[in-house]
C-alpha positions in Angstrom: -20.4 71.0 36.3 -19.7 67.4 37.5 -20.1 66.2 33.9 -17.3 68.6 32.7 -15.0 67.6 35.6 -15.5 63.9 34.8 -14.8 64.5 31.1 -11.7 66.5 32.0 -10.5 63.7 34.3 -11.0 61.1 31.6 -9.0 63.2 29.2 -6.2 63.8 31.7 -6.1 60.3 33.2 -3.6 58.8 30.7 -1.3 61.8 31.1 -1.4 61.5 34.9 -0.7 57.8 34.7 2.2 58.1 32.3 3.6 61.3 34.1 7.3 61.0 34.5 7.7 57.9 32.4 9.6 57.9 29.2 8.1 56.3 26.1 9.6 52.9 25.7 12.2 52.4 24.4 13.7 55.9 24.6 14.6 57.2 21.2 17.8 59.0 22.2 19.5 55.8 23.5 22.1 54.0 21.4 20.6 51.1 19.5 22.2 48.4 21.6 20.8 49.9 24.8 17.4 50.3 23.2 17.5 46.7 22.1 18.5 45.4 25.5 15.8 47.6 27.2 13.3 46.2 24.7 14.2 42.6 25.4 14.3 43.1 29.2 10.9 44.7 29.3 9.2 42.2 27.0 10.7 39.2 28.7 9.7 40.6 32.1 13.0 39.7 33.7 13.7 39.9 37.4 16.6 42.0 38.7 19.0 39.0 38.8 18.1 37.8 35.3 18.3 41.3 34.0 21.8 42.0 35.4 23.2 38.7 34.1 21.6 39.1 30.7 23.1 42.6 30.4 26.6 41.3 31.0 26.3 38.5 28.5 24.5 40.7 26.0 27.3 43.2 25.9 30.0 40.5 25.8 28.3 39.0 22.8 27.9 42.3 21.1 31.6 43.0 21.5 32.6 39.6 20.1 30.3 40.1 17.1 31.8 43.6 16.5 35.3 42.3 16.5 34.4 39.4 14.2 32.6 41.8 11.8 35.7 44.0 11.7 37.8 41.0 10.9 35.4 40.0 8.1 35.5 43.5 6.7 39.3 43.5 6.7 40.0 40.0 5.5 37.1 39.5 3.0 35.0 42.5 2.1 37.8 45.0 1.6 39.4 42.6 -0.9 36.1 41.9 -2.7 34.6 45.4 -2.7 37.5 47.6 -3.9 37.6 46.0 -7.4 40.8 44.2 -6.4 39.3 40.8 -6.8 40.4 40.6 -10.4 44.0 41.5 -9.4 44.2 38.6 -6.9 45.9 35.5 -8.0 44.3 32.1 -7.4 46.1 31.5 -4.2 45.0 34.9 -2.8 41.4 34.2 -3.9 41.5 30.9 -2.0 42.8 32.7 1.0 39.8 35.1 0.9 37.4 32.0 0.7 39.3 30.3 3.6 39.0 33.5 5.7 35.3 33.7 5.0 34.8 30.0 6.0 36.8 30.5 9.2 34.8 33.6 10.1 31.5 31.8 9.5 32.7 29.0 11.7 33.6 31.5 14.5 30.2 33.2 14.1 28.5 29.9 14.7 30.6 29.2 17.7 30.0 32.6 19.2 26.2 32.2 18.6 26.2 28.7 20.1 28.1 29.9 23.2 25.8 32.8 23.6 22.7 30.6 23.5 24.3 28.3 26.1 25.0 31.3 28.4 21.4 32.5 27.9 20.2 29.0 29.0 22.2 29.4 32.2 20.3 32.6 32.9 16.9 32.1 31.5 14.5 29.1 31.2 14.3 27.6 27.6 10.9 29.3 26.9 12.4 32.7 27.6 15.4 32.0 25.4 13.1 31.1 22.5 11.1 34.3 23.2 14.4 36.2 23.4 15.4 35.3 19.8 11.9 35.9 18.6 11.9 39.4 20.2 15.4 40.1 18.9 14.1 39.5 15.3 11.1 41.7 16.0 13.3 44.5 17.3 15.6 44.2 14.2 12.6 44.2 11.9 11.1 47.3 13.5 14.5 49.0 13.4 14.9 48.3 9.7 11.4 49.4 9.0 12.0 52.7 10.8 15.3 53.3 8.9 13.4 52.7 5.6 10.7 55.1 6.6 13.3 57.7 7.5 15.1 57.2 4.2 11.8 57.7 2.3 10.9 60.8 4.5 7.9 59.1 6.0 9.1 58.8 9.6 8.4 61.2 12.4 11.3 63.5 13.2 13.8 62.4 15.9 13.4 63.9 19.3 16.1 66.3 20.3 19.1 64.8 22.2 19.3 65.7 25.8 
């Protein structure tokens, strides 16, 4: 009898330990929130670092979003819609100049973001941050490819 109880306890131990905890990161969270949660958890941030990082993270995400919209409007829309052949040389140069300007702004935003991260985190954690960010993006792309190919597990229902 004791043997059976011990075996049952061993089987249920992981469930009891994880009881009430969500698998990390939660699948029904928006991607940005999952990414931030992933980074916070892996970097083992204290509450102060976590709060400051969250603020900077969302500011950076908004700046990138606005810049991507500008890039789409000023460059991609003119190139993708087959209108490229219709543009005269002056307009083509304008598209190129817009792309160069947006690339410069992307660099400045990234540089400022890195400086803000260094105000919050020690250099080692900033390096780890960028490594973990690439890891998260790689896993996200892999999951999207699996889903496209029909190999991924189904999404959990939204709550």
